[in-house]
Each structure stands twice: as C-alpha cells, then as structure tokens.
C-alpha positions in Angstrom: -17.1 -10.5 75.1 -19.6 -13.2 74.8 -18.8 -16.2 72.6 -21.4 -14.8 69.5 -19.9 -11.8 69.9 -16.3 -13.0 69.2 -17.8 -15.6 66.7 -19.1 -12.2 64.8 -15.7 -10.4 64.8 -13.7 -13.6 63.6 -16.0 -13.9 61.2 -15.5 -10.1 59.9 -11.7 -10.7 60.3 -12.0 -13.6 58.0 -13.6 -11.8 55.5 -11.9 -9.2 55.3 -8.5 -11.0 54.8 -10.5 -12.9 51.8 -11.0 -9.5 50.4 -7.8 -8.1 50.6 -6.5 -11.4 48.6 -8.9 -11.1 46.4 -7.6 -7.8 45.6 -4.4 -8.4 46.0 -4.8 -11.2 43.5 -6.6 -9.3 40.9 -3.7 -6.2 40.9 -1.4 -8.8 40.3 -3.3 -9.9 37.1 -3.6 -6.5 36.2 0.0 -5.2 36.5 1.0 -8.2 34.6 -1.6 -7.4 31.7 -0.6 -4.0 31.6 2.9 -4.6 31.1 2.6 -6.8 28.4 0.5 -4.6 26.8 3.0 -1.7 27.0 5.3 -3.6 25.8 2.9 -4.2 22.4 2.4 -0.2 22.2 6.2 0.4 22.6 7.2 -2.2 20.2 4.0 -0.9 17.7 5.5 2.7 18.0 9.1 1.3 17.3 8.5 -0.6 14.4 5.8 1.6 12.8 8.0 4.9 12.6 10.4 2.8 10.7 8.0 1.4 8.6 6.4 5.1 7.5 10.3 6.1 7.2 10.8 3.8 4.3 7.0 4.7 3.1 8.6 8.9 3.1 11.3 7.1 1.1 9.7 6.0 -1.4 7.8 9.1 -1.9 11.3 10.8 -1.9 11.9 8.6 -4.9 9.0 10.5 -6.7 10.5 14.0 -6.9 11.6 15.6 -10.0 9.6 11.9 -11.6 7.3 12.5 -14.8 3.9 10.7 -13.2 0.1 11.0 -13.7 -1.8 13.3 -11.4 -3.6 10.4 -9.6 0.3 9.0 -8.3 1.2 12.2 -7.6 -1.5 13.2 -5.5 -1.2 10.0 -3.4 2.8 10.6 -3.3 2.1 13.7 -1.5 -1.1 12.3 0.6 1.5 9.6 1.8 4.2 12.4 2.9 1.5 14.8 4.7 0.0 11.8 6.3 3.0 9.5 7.5 5.6 12.4 8.5 3.3 13.7 11.3 2.3 10.3 12.6 6.4 9.6 13.2 6.7 13.0 15.2 3.7 11.7 16.9 4.9 8.1 17.5 8.2 9.9 18.4 6.8 11.5 21.1 5.4 8.7 22.8 8.5 7.0 22.9 9.8 10.2 24.4 7.4 10.0 27.2 7.4 6.4 28.2 11.0 6.6 28.6 11.8 4.2 25.9 14.8 4.5 23.1 13.7 5.7 19.7 15.1 3.7 16.5 17.4 4.9 13.6 15.6 4.7 10.4 16.3 4.2 6.7 15.5 7.6 6.3 18.0 8.9 9.0 20.9 7.9 6.7 19.7 9.1 3.8 18.8 12.5 5.3 22.9 12.2 6.9 23.8 12.9 3.5 22.4 15.4 2.5 20.1 13.7 -0.3 16.1 14.3 -1.1 16.5 11.1 -1.9 18.2 7.8 -1.1 20.5 5.9 -2.9 19.3 2.5 -2.9 21.9 1.0 -0.5 20.7 3.4 2.2 17.2 2.9 1.5 17.4 -0.5 1.7 20.0 -1.4 4.6 18.9 -3.8 7.5 17.1 -0.5 9.8 13.9 -2.8 10.6 13.9 -4.4 6.6 12.6 -7.4 8.6 9.1 -5.7 9.2 6.3 -6.9 7.0 6.4 -5.1 3.2 9.6 -3.5 3.7 11.3 -3.0 0.4 14.8 -4.5 0.0 17.6 -3.0 -1.7 17.6 -4.5 -4.9 14.0 -3.5 -5.5 14.8 0.0 -4.1 17.6 0.1 -6.8 15.4 -1.0 -9.5 13.0 1.5 -8.9 15.1 4.2 -9.0 17.1 2.5 -11.9 13.7 2.8 -13.9 12.7 4.9 -16.9 9.8 7.3 -15.8 7.6 5.1 -18.4 8.1 2.4 -15.9 8.3 4.3 -12.9 4.9 4.8 -11.6 3.6 1.4 -12.1 6.5 -0.3 -10.6 6.1 2.5 -7.8 2.3 1.6 -6.6 3.3 -2.0 -6.7 6.1 -1.7 -4.0 4.0 1.0 -1.9 1.1 -1.3 -2.2 2.5 -4.2 -0.7 4.3 -1.9 1.8 0.9 -0.7 2.6 -0.1 -4.0 3.5 2.5 -4.4 6.1 1.8 -1.5 7.4 -2.0 -2.6 7.8 -0.8 -6.1 9.2 1.1 -4.2 11.9 -1.9 -1.7 13.0 -4.5 -4.5 13.5 -2.2 -6.6 15.3 -2.0 -3.4 17.6 -5.9 -2.8 17.2 -5.9 -6.4 18.4 -3.3 -6.3 21.2 -2.6 -2.8 21.7 -3.4 -1.4 25.5 -2.6 2.8 25.1 -5.8 4.2 23.8 -4.0 6.8 21.5 -1.6 4.0 19.8 -4.7 2.0 19.2 -6.6 4.9 17.6 -3.9 6.0 15.6 -3.5 1.7 14.5 -7.1 2.4 13.5 -6.3 5.0 11.4 -3.5 3.6 9.6 -6.0 0.0 8.9 -8.3 2.4 7.6 -6.0 5.3 5.9 -3.6 2.7 3.8 -6.3 0.8 3.3 -8.4 2.9 1.5 -4.8 4.0 -0.2 -4.6 0.4 -1.3 -7.7 -0.2 -3.0 -6.6 3.4 -5.0 -3.5 2.2 -5.9 -4.6 -1.1 -7.1 -7.6 0.5 -9.4 -4.7 2.6 -10.6 -2.7 -0.4 -11.5 -5.4 -2.3 -13.4 -6.6 0.6 -15.1 -2.7 1.0 -16.7 -3.0 -2.8 -17.6 
C-alpha cells in the first residue's frame, strides 16, 4: 500500500469516527429532551384529569337548581366537553404505563351521590392546582339559595377555567406528545370562549 493510499484510508477512518461521535451526541440530547417532554405530557394528563373532575363536580351541583337557560346550557356544555376528555387522558396514561390519579369525583361517586358534599368536593386531591375550588367555597355554593346560586357558580367556574387554561398553555408550550398538545389547544380555545361567555353573563346580571 502506497503512502498516499494509507493517508486516504486514515482520513476516511477519522471522518467516520467523527460522524459516529456527532450522531451519538445528538441521540443523547434527543433522548434527554424526549424524557423531559414526556414528563410534561404525563403531568399535564394527570393534573388535567383531576382538574376536569372537579369541574364536573361543579356541574353536578347545578342539578335540581333553578337556572337561567344560558347557565343551564353552559353547564351541560362543560359536561359534554370535559367528561370525554377525562376518558381520553386516562387512556393515554394507561398506554404510557402511568398511574391514573384519584379525583374528587371518585369520592363523590363512591358515596353514590349525584352531587358531592362540600367535604368530598374540596378534599386535598389536586386542591393545590391552579383554579381548584376549596372546600369552604364549595360548601357556600351548595348552601346558596337559587337566587344567588347562578352568579356564585359562574364566578367559581371562571376561576376554575382560568386555571385550566394556564395549565393547557404550559402544555402547548412545553409538551411533546402531539395528541396531548392538540387537546391542550382545544382547552385554551374552548374554555377561553366559555370564560368570556360567563363574564358576559355576570356583567349582565350586575
């Protein structure tokens, strides 16, 4: 083998080694980034399941109340949107091999009530999340006469929705799973529109 051929072979070997090193570094960075993003996806699904569950408890409290048609329609729309989303996020967690969190609504259903007592709806399951309603606020809602109930319910639901939108915006910004990001975008759009609707109803009520 001539010296020029040896130099050519050595150059090729060195180039190959550099290429392998670069690829290895890229994969490591990708793996690390992917793990962090998946943590965000899991956290979003786990937290939003609990958040949605309390929204359904709030909707359950409207059953049997004298409500304006607008508030009644809004409550039913929240149920129709969020109950299927809970099922979707539960399916994700199971597919990812993650634990499905307990929710305040599990406690309500375990007692066989269509709507929860304040102590059930306001226990510490997810209560620290943004917008979650505390036990005292739920107790006051349940005790409110029909004449006051609608406005009180709207104020609580606005706050609750604002918390959900903040959580969803974080998922849109930092999430990795395309389906979870798409659901978060729907939460931002849908609950944002409902917030504006509820604020308009409160303004109209004075």
